C-alpha positions, -999 to 999 in steps of 0.1 A, spaced: -651 455 119 -624 452 146 -620 415 155 -596 421 184 -605 407 218 -614 436 241 -597 433 275 -603 451 307 -579 452 337 -591 454 373 -562 468 395 -530 485 384 -503 471 407 -473 450 394 -497 425 379 -519 450 362 -490 468 347 -476 434 335 -510 426 318 -510 460 301 -475 452 287 -485 417 276 -516 429 258 -493 452 237 -474 421 225 -505 403 213 -518 417 181 -552 400 184 -560 418 217 -566 454 228 -568 470 262 -602 487 265 -599 502 301 -582 499 334 -606 499 364 -593 511 398 -605 517 434 -581 547 434 -589 581 421 -588 576 383 -576 612 378 -544 604 398 -536 572 380 -514 574 349 -512 542 329 -483 535 305 -505 527 274 -528 557 277 -559 535 281 -589 550 299 -588 547 336 -622 543 352 -636 539 387 -643 502 396 -676 512 411 -688 521 375 -678 488 359 -714 476 354 -717 503 327 -691 486 305 -705 451 302 -710 456 264 -675 470 258 -653 442 272 -650 406 261 -629 394 290 -618 410 323 -584 402 339 -586 405 377 -552 417 391 -561 420 428 -546 400 457 -558 365 467 -561 374 504 -587 402 503 -595 413 467 -603 382 447 -626 364 472 -649 393 468 -642 405 432 -641 370 416 -677 361 423 -690 396 419 -674 403 385 -678 369 369 -716 375 371 -711 404 347 -680 395 326 -659 366 314 -629 367 338 -595 354 344 -576 356 377 -545 344 395 -560 333 429 -531 314 445 -542 304 480 -539 267 472 -559 254 502 -588 276 494 -590 270 456 -620 245 459 -642 269 478 -632 298 456 -640 277 425 -675 270 438 -682 306 447 -672 318 412 -690 289 394 -722 297 413 -720 333 400 -707 328 364 -727 298 352 -762 312 356 -751 344 339 -736 326 309 -701 337 317 -668 319 317 -643 324 345 -609 308 345 -595 309 381 -560 303 396 -540 311 364 -503 317 365 -473 295 369 -481 280 403 -510 274 404 -512 272 366 -484 259 345 -468 239 374 -503 224 381 -505 212 345 -471 196 347 -479 179 380 -509 164 363 -489 153 333 -464 136 355 -489 117 376 -509 106 346 -480 94 325 -459 79 353 -484 65 379 -456 47 398 -435 75 411 -433 108 430 -438 145 422 -414 171 435 -419 209 432 -390 232 439 -394 270 439 -367 296 432 -343 310 432 -368 337 437 -379 367 457 -408 357 480 -431 387 486 -449 371 515 -417 362 533 -401 395 526 -431 413 542 -428 390 572 -392 401 577 -400 438 572 -425 436 601 -398 427 626 -390 454 650 -357 471 640 -360 462 603 -361 492 579 -362 472 546 -357 436 535 -361 410 508 -360 372 511 -351 346 484 -362 310 483 -334 288 469 -337 251 459 -310 229 475 -289 217 445 -281 183 461 -318 176 466 -326 186 430 -299 162 417 -312 134 439 -346 138 423 -332 140 388 -313 108 394 -346 88 396 -339 75 431 -372 87 445 -358 103 477 -380 113 506 -371 149 514 -379 170 544 -388 207 541 -353 217 553 -336 194 527 -355 209 497 -351 247 501 -330 273 519 -338 309 526 -316 339 523 -325 374 537 -310 408 529 -319 432 556 -315 470 562 -315 478 599 -331 508 616 -306 531 633 -297 516 666 -313 482 660 -295 451 674 -284 429 645 -281 397 665 -316 402 679 -331 408 645 -313 377 631 -327 356 659 -362 368 653 -359 359 616 -344 324 619 -368 313 647 -400 327 630 -426 298 629 -442 289 595 -417 311 577 -381 304 586 -379 280 616 -381 249 594 -354 261 570 -317 268 570 -318 306 568 -289 330 561 -293 367 571 -272 393 554 -272 429 567 -268 455 539 -272 492 533 -304 509 520 -285 518 488 -275 482 482 -311 470 488 -324 494 461 -296 488 437 -292 450 439 -326 437 450 -352 459 432 -362 432 406 -386 404 412 -370 373 398 -385 338 404 -388 304 389 -386 267 398 -390 231 387 -417 204 387 -401 170 385 -419 137 382 -397 107 388 -411 73 381 -406 38 369 -419 19 338 -417 -17 329 -396 -38 353 -370 -13 364 -366 16 340 -362 51 356 -381 79 338 -378 116 348 -400 144 335 -391 180 342 -406 214 336 -386 245 347 -389 283 347 -362 310 351 -379 344 354 -364 379 356 -399 392 365 -424 371 383 -454 395 379 -446 401 342 -445 364 334 -477 357 355 -493 385 335 -483 369 302 -500 336 313 -531 355 323 -534 372 289 -531 338 270 -558 324 292 -580 355 286 -579 346 249 -590 310 258 -618 323 282 -634 343 254 -632 314 229 -647 290 255 -675 314 262 -684 317 225 -684 279 224 -710 279 252 -687 266 280 -700 286 310 -690 286 347 -658 285 366 -628 267 349 -592 259 358 -562 253 336 -572 216 336 -603 225 316 -586 245 289 -574 228 257 -538 241 249 -548 251 214 -572 277 228 -543 297 243 -529 305 208 -541 331 184 -533 306 156 -560 285 140 -562 247 146 -549 242 110 -519 265 116 -511 248 149 -511 213 132 -490 226 104 -465 247 123 -461 232 158 -473 196 159 
């Protein structure tokens, strides 16, 4: 009998492809199917797994142990999360921080009565960074938590630049200010403004005849995206954009700076340096898919977050192996 955890993927964009790749690196898991809203006949997947229409997913409830939802947080997951967690154990990367509580309630109301387990908002932020913010606050109650993102390509900010009239193509990088990071690491508990923590750098390809000065002004004054940051705009060729800015790197730091005793400074730090943001996020999703299935078998139903998942459940190793090898 095959004891591998049977995984289904919903959506086959950058995240779905990353999940497919991550499953191939985990010998205790196997990809059962990819579900898509596109025409399955036109979608070629790297692993050769069956590609099936999302509308038919109800027919496969007995063939999948856990479903990994790879849609977007804006339009896909608010609908798919509650609908699919009624039928399957699920894991998703819902990342609209302000809406996590209401999303949790919607998924919980669907999953719990059906005896399903749904771990939401899995990735590195929210996800691994969330855990490290919790560790920091719990262990150093007298202190402050600082989260820095980057250097990394921001998809949302890049899209915002691409929508400006006269822009043919663009990417935007978020970059932590090194002086601010060092102040935090020193234990001095600085109060930092938005502008003091991060800068933004844009690489832009102009449409023929576009006014560079006008485009630059539109970028640096854009409210909510660039107005509160020191922003540098670089104009480059289409070939440069494709050759030098095709990857999706990201990363960042969570730093908790606090005091213990009378006056001892203590600093905790967790950092990531990622060549591929979607592939790393996918790898986190796959580890939590393993945990979701274990929790479901243990009778832990309903919506969960990374705060509810014991670290040992992420590993394919037994509790005995973990105590012997890693503790």
